[in-house]
C-alpha positions, 0 to 999 in steps of 0.5 A: 479497556485500553492497554494503558488501563483507561476506560473506553468512553462514549467518545472512543465508541464514536471512533469506530461508529464514525471512523470512516466519516472522520476527516484525516486531520481530526483522527491525526489530532486525536490519535497525537494525544494518545486516542487509541481508538482514533489511531485504530480507524487510521489503521482500517482507512489505509492498511489494507492498501499498504498490505497490497502495495507491500505483498505485491513488493515482497510476495510473502504475506507473512513478511508483508504483515510484518512490514505494515505493522512495523509502518503502523508502529512507526507512524504512532511513534512518529505522528506528532511530527507529521506536519501535512505536508503531503497527505496522510496516505502518501506519508504512510505510504512512505512509511511503508515503502522505507520498511520495505526497503529494510526488509529486503536489505535484511532478506533475499526477495522471493520471487513473486506469487502467482497474483498481482493484486487484490481484485475489487470485483469478480466477474459476475457472469461466472463465465469459465472461459472468461475467468480462465483467459483473465487468470491467464492474463493475470499469471502473465502480468505477475511474472512481467512485474516480478522481473521488472527492477524494485524501483520500477515496479514499486512506481508501477504499483502505486501508479497503476494499482494504488492510483497516486499521482506521480507527485505523491509516489515521488513523496513516497520514493524520495524522488522527483516527479520526473524520476517517477515519470522515468521509473513508469516509462521504462516499466510500461515499455518493458510491460508492453513488451512482455505482454505484447501476446495479450493484445 
């Protein structure tokens, strides 16, 4: 049963089974019509990346969850206004980026945690020396990232962790691609200097 009292029919169950195979535009069209299962498929598809990005910026898992949830509430309310000028992923990251800024205005940002991003793969060799070196590198990178100005850190995370283009980052951060390049160049120069002992 959905929150609005309607029974979940076979079509709704199909979203859960096929959510990964359904194109964004189909999910958007269904969600705009009120299909909560289609919107849940969007959340499942993009939520983990949005959470990782937000947690890296805020260094607070509880705040990151709250911000991502706020972004998805805004997406649910504003999905009918999404015109496809950018990809759905870029639009969602734009929403969460604005929610991060709102959160930072309300609260002082805490120092970065001892991690940069959740690693997609782990060292299968289990070599303790290699893992210790990797852990030391990540701690040094975390510390260097925490000292970057917000816009540089945000641009760097979107490019290097989320793999976005300069145009996509510009759409998310309301900057021109040239300004994004400038932010990335400054971030890379600072990080390169800070990480020089790891070369």
